[in-house]
C-alpha angles and dihedrals in degrees: 000000000000137000129240134182086237131050115201093176091061091043089055093052098043095043092049093049091048088069099238113170093213126093114261147179126328123288121262092263091056093045092053089065093052120089098189142009136197100203115114113245093213095052091048099049100039098063091051089081104073123227123246090259095061145056106034085173096057124093124274089245089065099050120085090210087074096032089111087074088069092044102052116081103194111080129222127227119195125191116225121221143130092320094050108031100113129090090239095053092045089053090046092052090049092052090046090060112278113147100175131030122212121214108202109210091192088082135042131008130300090246091058089055089052091054092050093048090052090052091049091053090051090056091045091053093046093054097033090229126122117246122194121224119204121199111205118205117217098225126198116327111209109203140163119243129250132293130224088233105067088210093058131230134286113228119210126222113268098014122128115245122185127218112196145155095253110124093212114115116268134248138179093302106043147001136188118269103194093198114089088181089070093050091047095048098042119097134190111293092019114139127232121193120205125198097006092314099310088124121038122199128185119203111240099163140012144188135181093280106021149044124213111210137189115225106235098165110033125214147115121310120191142168120322097352116168123257124210123197107200095168100045136073105212124217091230135116117248088224120074122194088264089052091051091052091047092047092055089048093050091052089049096052093042109246112180099219132030118201116207117208128205095032109175104162142001092269088067090064091047089053095056091045089056092050093049090050087054095052100036114104121226112281091006116138114255117239116232117249121228119193117212110220105212104127128081089224089072087073097052114118108317097334095119094054091048095047091050090048092052099046134055098233145359134231119204096217099194095179101076091020088059090051098047095040129052112269092238090056098055097077090052093046088050092057093044091053093047092048092049089052093047091052093052094039097243123141115249128200124202111211148175133056094007094142099005097155091057088075084081105012131060090223132048128233118262089246091056093049087050090049092054091046091050092057088050093049088048088061101252115172093217141005123214140217119206121171089002091074100021103051107358129113093239110042095150092045091052094053092044090050091054091051090049090054092047092051092049096047095044090052090057117101090221090062094063090046091052092047092052090054096051122105114273136164112243090196132201105234129100088248089055091050094049093046095049090046090051092055092048093047093048090053094044098050095033092240119188095230149341114248113208120192105206136171103194099008101259095116093049089047091052089051090050090052089062091058095219122200091243135057118273113228107202117201116191135159092230127076090203092058090047091053095048090050090058086081094061128095115262095353118127108181124207113235105238121220096205141005100283143079096227140053124234116291088224103112097214090052091056091073093052101103106171094049111018115186107237126204136157088277090249091255091298105139090187091064090052089051091050086055089054091053095050092047091053088050092050091051092048093241092129132035103164127062091231094055108120129228127192109220125197123186143152124240125236092043115233096046107125116232095004116134108166102140130069121182132180106218133184117223089244089071143261093298094062137071131172093350095309117110133187115240122195116223 
């Protein structure tokens, strides 16, 4: 064995993996026979990342034009709908910045959702980058009955209006409320909100089958308008028969995340976990559960902390939350939810009306831009578009605008200062110690990224919780884990080609980019580290052989949650340091 200031074997590996179409460097078997080389490592590695004018056929990860994807930390979630239901538009939204796509099961058929999922997987395969898919359950819809007047009735301030179980059509004095749970749970002075709060009723009397309400905010009430119950916890499941059917379908087609609506208390999360257990096939990958916080009862006592603990992620659903809570309370509740999730290391999405005007306009209002920026400053893992990308006239522009705001906020010095002040859990486990150290080392040596080897995602999530100053490259043997991690702040997972961390130890196979042979790495940690270098190069995180990566891993591999190794690694590979590389004779 001898050492040289160049390392042609590493160049061959990294250049091959980068996807360059040009011929390069000898194979590993040829390099092994060489004792020295005169080629400059820097000049060989750098051209392997194509310029923006070349390689339309290469992956997005290799093209500097899209390099910002690997630089931004806050993720983008786009809802698919009539305006974004083609393969071309899904690809366009992905290239514009979308990391996760939401399938809203409140609209359309199950078969339509399957078609959208198939197209998403095509885009994922084309660009070799994991894309998460979130299936959103509709949840219970509480509505009044119908009126004899098809145009509805106008209620006057101060009048008494009855809600009852009588199936007869309503008039100016009463209407059916086909939800006995509301009548049972409502007490005197409880508030009921109709049609997103346009009409406000206060309970002044009740019987076994009716509520007498005073009209405090007058307005028009018509057929099938929604009812919100901000003061009551209803004895009702968050999963309707439709939701249960949709849940089983989601599990069958393989969505990565399932969002549960109408969460009132921790037992609602336990209920959906039990249902998932019942539908999940043996050895099937478990979808992550996201609780939508939209009810005031989520903030009673320690409900929020328990809900966050029981689920895998949280959505701040500001639509219904903004109806049932005072408008001035919603920004504070948003911060409270984000802080709680950060403390527990769970991803949190801020949603609803973020760029609402872009449904009709190609640009947002300044207030909307400020709202998106505030969510980012608060420390959200992801921000979501609803109708803007699903049914608006400018879906691509909406996603691109979100990314522009993300880029601008994350380049602001105040952003880092705010992140460092946010609540986090310092932890007491070996994994906590290694993760905290990795963040500090990356900042000290100006590393280009943190590489986290993770089995089920817990190590990468812990790294995300630290909010490091560099991207987190998550390497996992499971595509499902990679997709779920796409929801987390700063984490950019590598899409695995097989169920292993490492590539084959066969040297000739190491240069096979399109179809690498994958094995358990035969216990050779160096092979696993080489995999980390090539993944960082594919993502465009490194472009110089002396660029540094901070690697965390757990030995033995396959131990969930174990992170007991930290390694500072140059982009040239584990055999090199400070421009000097080991070359086997």
